[in-house]
C-alpha positions as CSV (number, residue, x, y, z in Angstrom):
1,M,135.6,27.2,217.0
2,K,139.2,28.4,217.5
3,I,142.0,26.5,215.8
4,R,145.6,27.2,215.1
5,C,146.3,29.1,211.9
6,P,148.6,27.1,209.7
7,R,150.3,30.3,208.4
8,C,150.9,32.6,211.3
9,K,150.2,30.1,214.2
10,G,147.8,32.5,215.7
11,A,144.1,31.8,216.5
12,A,141.9,31.2,213.5
13,E,138.2,30.6,213.3
14,L,136.8,27.3,212.0
15,F,133.2,27.9,211.1
16,S,130.7,25.8,213.0
17,D,129.5,24.1,209.8
18,F,133.1,23.3,208.8
19,T,132.9,25.2,205.6
20,A,135.7,27.7,206.0
21,V,138.7,28.8,208.1
22,K,139.5,32.4,208.6
23,C,142.4,34.2,210.5
24,D,142.3,37.9,211.1
25,G,146.0,37.9,212.0
26,C,147.2,37.1,208.5
27,D,144.1,37.4,206.4
28,L,143.9,33.6,205.8
29,D,140.5,32.7,204.2
30,M,140.1,29.2,202.8
31,S,137.6,26.4,202.6
32,Y,138.0,23.6,205.1
33,G,139.1,21.2,202.3
34,E,141.8,23.6,201.4
35,Y,142.8,23.9,205.0
36,V,143.1,20.1,205.3
37,R,145.3,20.0,202.2
38,Y,147.4,22.9,203.4
39,V,148.1,21.4,206.8
40,A,148.8,17.9,205.3
41,H,151.3,19.4,202.8
42,S,153.0,21.6,205.4
43,D,153.6,18.8,207.9
44,S,153.9,15.2,206.7
45,T,152.9,13.9,210.2
46,Y,149.4,15.1,209.4
47,S,149.0,13.4,206.1
48,D,147.0,10.6,207.7
49,I,144.1,13.1,208.2
50,L,143.5,12.9,204.5
51,G,142.0,9.4,205.0
52,D,139.6,10.8,207.6
53,Y,138.6,13.7,205.4
54,T,138.0,11.6,202.3
55,G,135.9,9.1,204.2
56,S,138.3,6.2,203.9
57,T,137.3,3.3,206.2
58,S,139.5,1.7,208.7
59,G,142.1,-0.5,207.1
60,Q,142.2,1.3,203.8
61,A,145.1,3.5,202.9
62,A,144.4,7.2,202.4
63,G,147.0,7.4,199.6
64,T,149.8,9.8,199.1
65,L,149.5,13.6,198.9
66,D,150.1,13.3,195.2
67,E,147.2,10.9,194.8
68,W,145.0,13.2,196.9
69,D,145.8,16.1,194.6
70,A,145.3,14.1,191.5
71,Q,141.8,13.0,192.6
72,D,140.9,16.6,193.5
73,Q,141.8,17.7,189.9
74,S,139.8,15.0,188.1
């Protein structure tokens, strides 16, 4: 599936099993989880996607980007 590359804004490829994102234009190569964090950190309007990615249910807060990073490191 084609998606917008967060680095060069060109077309990147999201693997059909959502395991990785690659862009030939700027040599971006990262896991989907890294992609989600990268996009969320780059543009605060997308920080709400962290709740969707972490599996939070409706009505629960996804937490801040700092909380997301702290959970990832533990």
